[in-house]
C-alpha positions in Angstrom: 1.5 -2.8 3.8 4.9 -1.4 6.3 4.3 1.7 8.0 8.0 2.9 8.7 7.9 5.1 11.9 10.4 8.3 12.0 12.6 8.8 15.7 10.3 11.6 16.4 7.0 9.7 16.4 8.9 7.0 18.4 10.0 9.8 21.0 6.3 11.0 20.9 4.8 7.6 21.5 2.8 8.1 18.3 3.1 4.0 17.7 -0.1 2.2 17.5 -1.1 0.0 20.6 -2.8 -3.1 20.9 -6.3 -2.7 19.5 -5.7 0.9 17.5 -6.1 -0.7 14.2 -9.9 -1.7 14.7 -10.1 1.2 17.2 -9.7 3.5 13.9 -11.6 1.4 11.8 -14.5 1.6 13.8 -14.0 5.6 14.0 -13.8 5.6 10.0 -17.0 3.9 9.5 -18.7 6.3 12.2 -17.3 9.6 10.7 -16.9 9.6 7.5 -20.4 8.9 6.1 -21.4 11.7 7.8 -19.6 13.8 5.6 -21.1 15.7 2.5 -21.7 13.6 -0.3 -19.6 10.8 0.4 -21.8 7.5 -0.6 -19.5 4.7 0.3 -17.0 4.3 2.8 -15.0 1.0 2.8 -12.6 -0.5 5.3 -10.6 -3.4 4.1 -7.4 -5.3 4.1 -5.1 -6.9 6.7 -7.1 -5.0 9.6 -10.0 -5.8 8.7 -8.8 -9.2 8.1 -7.4 -9.8 11.3 -4.1 -9.8 10.0 -2.9 -6.6 11.3 0.3 -6.2 12.5 2.4 -2.9 14.7 3.2 -2.1 10.8 0.3 -2.1 9.1 -2.0 0.9 8.1 -5.3 1.2 7.7 -6.9 0.5 3.9 -9.8 2.6 2.7 -12.1 3.5 -0.2 -14.5 6.5 -0.2 -16.3 7.2 -3.2 -18.1 10.3 -3.4 -21.1 11.8 -5.3 -20.9 15.3 -6.3 -23.5 17.4 -8.0 -20.5 19.9 -9.2 -17.4 18.7 -9.7 -16.1 22.7 -8.1 -17.3 20.7 -4.7 -14.7 17.9 -5.4 -11.4 19.5 -4.0 -13.9 20.1 -0.3 -14.9 17.0 -0.1 -11.4 15.5 -0.5 -10.3 18.1 2.1 -12.5 17.1 4.4 -12.2 13.3 3.9 -8.4 14.1 4.7 -9.0 16.2 7.5 -11.1 13.4 9.1 -8.5 10.8 8.4 -6.2 12.9 10.1 -7.6 13.3 12.9 -8.6 10.0 13.6 -4.8 9.2 12.8 -3.7 11.8 15.9 -6.3 9.9 17.8 -5.2 6.4 17.3 -1.4 6.5 15.9 -2.6 4.7 12.8 -1.9 5.9 9.6 -5.0 5.4 7.1 -4.2 4.7 3.1 -7.1 6.3 1.3 -8.3 5.9 -1.9 -10.8 8.7 -3.0 -12.4 8.4 -5.8 -15.4 9.9 -7.7 -18.9 7.6 -8.3 -19.4 8.9 -11.9 -16.4 8.4 -13.6 -16.0 6.2 -16.8 -16.0 2.7 -16.3 -12.3 3.0 -18.1 -11.2 5.6 -15.7 -12.2 3.0 -12.9 -10.4 0.1 -14.5 -6.9 2.4 -14.4 -7.1 2.8 -10.2 -7.0 -1.3 -9.7 -3.4 -1.9 -9.0 -3.8 -5.3 -10.4 -6.4 -8.0 -10.7 -5.9 -9.6 -7.3 -6.9 -6.1 -6.1 -9.8 -5.2 -7.7 -11.2 -9.1 -7.2 -10.1 -8.0 -3.0 -11.7 -5.2 -3.0 -15.3 -6.9 -4.9 -15.6 -9.4 -2.0 -14.9 -6.8 0.6 -17.9 -4.8 -0.9 -19.9 -8.3 -0.7 -19.1 -9.3 2.7 -20.5 -5.6 3.8 -18.3 -5.8 7.6 -16.7 -2.6 6.3 -18.7 -1.3 4.4 -20.6 1.7 4.8 -23.2 3.2 2.7 -24.2 1.3 -0.9 -21.6 -1.4 -2.3 -19.5 0.5 -5.3 -21.2 -0.9 -8.5 -18.5 0.6 -10.5 -15.7 -1.5 -9.2 -17.6 -4.6 -8.8 -18.6 -4.3 -12.7 -14.5 -3.6 -12.9 -13.5 -6.8 -11.2 -16.4 -8.8 -12.7 -15.1 -7.9 -16.4 -11.4 -8.1 -16.3 -9.8 -10.6 -18.5 -7.9 -12.7 -16.1 -6.0 -14.5 -19.0 -4.8 -11.0 -20.6 -1.1 -11.5 -20.9 -0.2 -8.1 -22.3 -2.3 -6.1 -19.6 -1.5 -8.1 -17.2 2.2 -7.2 -18.0 1.0 -3.3 -18.6 0.2 -3.4 -15.1 3.0 -5.1 -13.8 5.7 -2.7 -15.7 3.9 0.3 -15.5 3.7 -0.5 -11.2 7.3 -1.4 -11.4 8.4 2.0 -13.8 6.3 4.1 -11.2 8.2 3.0 -8.2 11.4 2.9 -9.9 10.7 6.5 -10.5 10.1 6.6 -6.4 13.6 5.5 -5.8 15.7 7.5 -8.5 13.6 10.5 -7.0 14.2 9.9 -3.4 16.1 12.2 -1.0 20.1 10.8 -1.4 20.2 10.9 2.8 17.3 10.2 5.3 16.3 12.8 7.5 13.9 12.1 10.6 10.4 13.4 9.8 11.1 13.9 6.2 8.0 12.3 4.4 9.5 11.9 1.3 11.9 9.6 3.3 10.0 7.9 5.0 7.3 7.0 2.1 10.4 6.0 -0.2 11.7 3.3 2.7 8.4 2.0 3.0 7.7 1.6 -0.9 11.2 0.1 -0.9 10.8 -2.6 2.5 7.2 -3.2 1.1 8.5 -3.6 -2.9 9.4 -7.3 -2.9 5.7 -8.5 -1.7 4.1 -5.3 -3.6 5.7 -6.4 -7.1 5.9 -9.9 -6.4 2.0 -10.1 -6.9 1.7 -8.7 -9.7 4.8 -10.5 -11.6 3.2 -13.6 -9.7 0.1 -13.2 -12.1 2.5 -12.1 -15.2 3.8 -15.3 -14.8 1.1 -17.7 -14.1 -0.6 -15.9 -17.3 2.0 -16.2 -19.3 2.0 -20.5 -18.1 -1.7 -20.5 -18.8 -2.3 -21.0 -15.0 -5.0 -19.9 -13.2 -4.5 -15.9 -11.1 -6.0 -16.2 -7.9 -5.3 -16.1 -4.4 -4.2 -12.9 -2.1 -0.6 -14.3 -1.1 0.4 -15.3 -5.2 4.0 -15.6 -4.9 6.2 -16.6 -8.2 9.3 -18.8 -8.5 12.3 -16.5 -7.3 14.7 -18.5 -9.4 13.2 -16.7 -12.9 15.1 -13.5 -11.8 18.8 -12.7 -12.1 21.0 -12.7 -9.8 21.2 -9.0 -8.9 17.6 -8.6 -9.1 17.0 -11.6 -6.9 20.0 -10.5 -3.8 18.6 -7.0 -4.3 15.1 -8.2 -3.4 16.0 -10.3 -0.4 18.1 -7.8 0.6 15.3 -5.5 0.9 13.0 -8.2 2.8 16.0 -8.6 4.9 16.1 -5.5 6.1 12.2 -5.2 6.3 12.6 -8.2 8.5 15.0 -6.5 10.5 13.5 -3.4 10.9 9.9 -5.0 12.5 12.2 -7.3 15.0 14.2 -3.6 15.9 10.8 -1.8 16.6 8.9 -4.2 18.1 12.0 -4.1 20.4 11.5 -0.5 21.0 7.6 0.0 22.1 7.2 2.5 25.1 11.2 3.8 24.8 11.1 7.4 24.4 14.6 8.2 25.9 16.5 10.5 23.4 19.5 8.3 23.5 17.1 5.0 22.7 15.6 7.4 19.5 18.8 9.0 18.8 20.6 5.2 18.1 17.0 4.1 16.0 17.5 7.2 13.8 21.0 6.3 13.1 19.6 2.9 12.2 16.9 4.2 9.8 19.9 6.2 7.8 21.6 3.5 7.6 19.3 1.2 6.3 17.5 3.9 4.6 21.1 3.4 1.9 20.5 0.9 1.6 16.7 0.5 0.8 17.1 2.8 -2.0 20.1 1.6 -3.9 18.5 -1.8 -3.6 15.1 -0.9 -4.8 16.7 1.0 -7.7 18.4 -1.8 -8.5 15.5 -4.4 -8.4 13.0 -2.3 -10.1 15.4 -2.2 -13.1 16.0 -5.7 -13.0 12.0 -6.2 -12.4 11.4 -4.1 -15.5 13.5 -6.0 -17.8 12.3 -9.3 -16.9 8.1 -7.9 -16.7 8.8 -6.9 -20.3 10.9 -10.2 -21.7 8.8 -12.8 -19.7 7.2 -14.9 -22.2 7.0 -18.6 -19.6 
């Protein structure tokens, strides 16, 4: 959703240039299907929708068909190695989901972040613009059979997500250290939290109120939340906006002094993000559990 770049990456100019996301998608679609046991490669999300920006990552689904379960680690390693190489060539971060083709339907359902994500994948498979290989029928079957009005299933998905994210914040490093992937991941997850979890909460609100769950940019009335939770989400959204604006102004800047100021900004913002991410997920956990329309 919203990549956070380290000072080291800024210093080395490892920020995607114009057109890099499409180039990375083309590389993924060209190279990944050649790997052993890979049956499906799907690029999807903002890049394929023409909505990517400087901080976008490239969303990819890879499905493999291994005859022997002992082959799976080698296949997964090969996919990641290819994606790391493409990332090195383009500076684009690749968010990969790598799934076995022959898992139980119930297991595939657990991989779906929410109903809208599942529907999005179904449409991406059917559109075929970002598809190489065959459409994954298991994912399509899940999308066709998920009950959009099952309130408790939707509640469980949202609750599990909130609790999972909460653990990411409480387990994150307490101080930002530049280049530490754990800190970068924690900060990115915090900045994307309002949109990511907001979509899931919106689905719950719609289901509880008897309305149709539909659309990729599904929102809900933040006035339903308590002041503390709402304030924490607003703070995360503000830091996210400020970061994008700051980063755009630094494109092409590689002098050590400017990069040092950038790292100092990340250190300060990081503490704010971790604190407010913790508060927001705690409040949302209570809201998701208690809300009934």
